[in-house]
C-alpha positions in Angstrom: -37.9 57.6 -1.4 -40.7 55.2 -3.1 -43.8 56.2 -2.8 -44.6 52.5 -2.8 -42.6 51.5 0.0 -45.0 49.9 2.8 -44.7 50.8 6.3 -43.7 47.9 8.7 -46.9 48.1 10.0 -49.0 47.9 6.8 -46.7 44.6 6.0 -47.9 43.2 9.2 -51.4 44.3 8.6 -51.6 42.8 5.7 -49.6 39.4 6.4 -52.6 39.0 9.3 -55.2 40.0 7.5 -53.6 37.7 4.5 -53.8 34.8 7.1 -57.2 35.5 8.0 -58.7 35.4 4.7 -57.0 32.3 3.6 -58.5 30.5 6.8 -54.8 30.1 8.2 -56.2 32.0 11.3 -59.8 31.1 12.0 -62.7 33.0 14.5 -61.1 33.0 18.0 -57.7 31.9 17.3 -54.8 33.9 19.4 -52.8 35.9 17.8 -48.7 35.7 19.1 -47.7 38.4 21.3 -46.6 41.7 20.6 -43.1 40.9 21.7 -43.5 37.8 19.3 -44.6 39.4 16.5 -42.3 42.2 17.0 -39.2 39.8 16.8 -40.7 38.1 13.9 -40.6 40.9 11.8 -37.5 42.8 13.7 -40.0 45.5 14.3 -40.4 47.9 17.6 -43.3 47.1 20.1 -44.9 50.0 19.0 -44.8 49.6 15.3 -46.7 45.5 16.4 -49.4 47.9 18.3 -50.2 50.4 15.6 -50.5 47.1 13.3 -52.7 45.8 15.5 -54.9 48.7 16.1 -55.4 48.6 12.2 -56.8 44.9 12.3 -59.1 46.1 15.1 -60.1 48.8 12.9 -60.9 46.7 10.5 -63.0 44.6 12.2 -60.5 41.4 12.0 -59.3 41.1 15.7 -60.3 41.5 18.9 -58.6 42.6 21.9 -58.6 41.7 25.6 -56.4 43.5 28.5 -53.6 40.5 29.7 -55.0 38.1 27.4 -53.9 39.0 24.1 -55.3 39.4 20.5 -58.2 37.4 18.7 -59.5 36.5 15.1 -62.7 38.2 15.6 -66.3 36.1 14.9 -66.9 38.4 11.9 -63.6 38.7 10.2 -64.4 36.1 7.5 -67.1 38.5 6.7 -65.1 41.8 7.1 -62.0 40.9 5.6 -61.2 43.3 3.1 -58.3 43.1 0.3 -54.6 44.4 1.3 -55.5 47.5 -0.8 -57.8 48.9 1.1 -56.6 47.6 4.5 -53.6 49.9 3.1 -56.0 52.8 1.7 -57.4 52.7 5.6 -53.9 52.9 7.0 -53.2 55.7 4.8 -55.9 57.6 5.5 -55.5 57.4 9.6 -51.4 58.4 9.1 -53.0 61.1 7.0 -55.3 62.0 10.0 -52.3 62.1 12.0 -50.5 64.2 10.0 -53.3 66.8 9.3 -53.8 67.2 13.4 -50.0 67.5 13.8 -49.6 70.0 11.0 -52.5 72.1 12.7 -50.7 71.9 16.2 -47.2 73.3 14.3 -49.4 75.9 12.8 -51.2 77.3 16.1 -47.9 77.1 17.6 -46.4 79.5 15.2 -49.6 82.0 15.2 -49.1 82.5 19.1 
């Protein structure tokens, strides 16, 4: 198992951040739907949702319930390189794992 392997949600996040950075997706542009992205990448809807969450956290997109996700007006100013996005994704994952570990340890102590 390679430590350099990129998770599917990270690949989606990086791809869409790159499209925004290159101007292929401009402010206000609607992103494809979750189903369409999941078919394009061959992943589950939850994986796409996680990627969209990462893009929202990076300030690149915003979402409206029932309408979809759109490139934010400030995206051009806040686009970060793929390494920074990957680091943020890893930080988020570490936080999730720390919380799971804490819950597991509490379960064994009780």
